[in-house]
N, C-alpha and C positions, 0 to 999 in steps of 0.2 A: 486681585481682580475683583473679588466679591466686595471688598471694602470700597473700591471705586464705584461699582454699580450701586451700592447702598447709598453712598454720598450723592451720586447723580440723581437717584430716585428722590431723596430728601430735598435736594436743592431744586430739582425740576418742579416739584409741587410746593416749594417754599415751606417745608415742614421741619420742625425741630425733632431730630431723632429721639431725644429723650422724652418728647411728648408722645411719641408713638410706642416706645418701648422703655422699660426701666433702664437705668444706667448700666446695671449688671448685664442685661440682655444685649445692650449695644456693644459692650466689651466682648461678649461671647460671639456676636454676629461678626464683628470686625476681626476676630481672631481665627475665624474659620478659613480653612484652605479649601477652596471649591474648584473643581475641574473647570477648564477654560470654556467648555461647551455646556455647562450646566444651565438649567433654566430655573427661574425663580417665579413662584406664584404667590401672590398676596391676595388673600380672600378677606373681603370686608365682613366682619362678624357682627356689625351693628355698632351703634353708638354706646360708648361706655359712660355710664352715669354713676356719679358717686366718687369722683376723684376727691379725696379728702383735703387735698391742698388747694382746691378751687374755691373761690377765685384767687388768682395770683397776678400781680402786676408784672408785665413784661419789660424787658430791657429797653425797648424803644418807646415806651410810654413817656409822654411829656411830664415834666415835673416843674413845680414852682420853686421860688418866685420868679417872675418875669425879669430877665436881666436888664432890660431897658427901663422897666417901671416896677421896682421891687414891691410896690404896694399891691400889685395884681397877683393874686394867688390862684393858680390853675393847676390841675383841673378842679372843677367844682365837684365832679362825680366821676366814677369809673364804671365801665360796662364791658360786656363781652366784645372782644376785638381780635382774638388770636385764632388762626386756623378756622375761619368761618366759611362754610360752604356757601358760595354766592353765585348768582347768575353772571355769566361772562359772555359778552357779545362776539368775541373772536377767539381763535385758538391761541394758546399760550405762546407759540412760536411764530405767530402772525402768518401762518400758511392759509391755504384756502379751506383746510379741514376745520369744520366748526365744532367747537367744544362748548356745550351750553352752560357748564359750571366750572368753577375753579375754587381752590381753597386760598383765601386771602386773609391778610392780617393788617391791622392798623386802625387809625382814627376813622378811615373811610368805612370800616366795618362796625365800629362802636357807635358812631353817630346815628346810623339807621336804627339801631336797637333803642337808643335813648329817644329818638324822634318818634318811633312807634309807641313807646311807653307814654310819651307826652300826649300823643294822639288818643290813645286809649283812655288816659285820664281826662282829656277834654270831652270825650263822649260820655264819660261817667259823671263829670262835674262841669257842665257847660257854663255855669255861672262863675267859676273861679277865674281869677286874674292870672297873668303870666307869673307874677311873683308867688302866687299861691301854688302853682304847679311846681315851680322851682323849689319852694319850701317843702312841699310834700315829698318830692323826690330826694332832696338832700337830708331831711330830718329822719327819714325812714331807711336810709342806706345801711348796709351791713358793713361792720368793721372787722368781723370775724369770718373765717373760712368754714367749710363744712365740717372741719374737725374741732370747731369751737376754739380756735386759736387765732391770734391776729393775722390779718391778710399779709401774705409774704410778698417780697419782691423777687427779682430774678436770682438773687443770692440765697434765697430760701431763708432769709431773715425777715423779721417784721418790717413791713414797708413803712416809710416815714409818712407823716401827714402831708408832706409836699408831693408825695406820689399818689395818695389815695383821697386826700382832702375829706369829703363827707363819707366816703366809702363806696362800696359796690351797690349799684342800683338794685332795689328790691321792689318790683312792680306791684305785687299783691299788697305789701305794706303801704306803698305810696297811695294806693287807692283808698285807704282808710287810715290817714295819718294821725287821727285824734286831735292834732293841733297843727295849724299852719300859721306862718308869719306872712302877713299881707301888707303891701305898701299902698 
């Protein structure tokens, strides 16, 4: 029963249980035998900062090369895009109850991060060209995680360059890239 509730909770909010809890904790939770009328309380303790495996490329992240045009290598850069707390105009189950926020994952979450970074760079460097912005973002991207190891993919092995290309965006470095390539 508890395992069913646990899976329902994670699937309802589109959460990966191993992102919420360690794999060991997940096994413990799923092995519990809980009475039928038990209640579960989850208390938000705040954002956890310092996950040493961050950033990590998720399984649904696009990878190059493009099958129709192998000369196109994407992505150019990777950014935050998993379990992002975002504004949400309607309730998750499309009822009349309004839920102002939801946890969302995907390119639709990564794109606003990169767009915001480009906007901040534009305000700091109004004379730069589009190529200069792209250069600054790509040449200052991080290829290592917080543990000073190569960025990993969903298999917890080093991600290929087809998955991360230039790396994970680093806004503060991009603001002062030292060198930019301009066309």
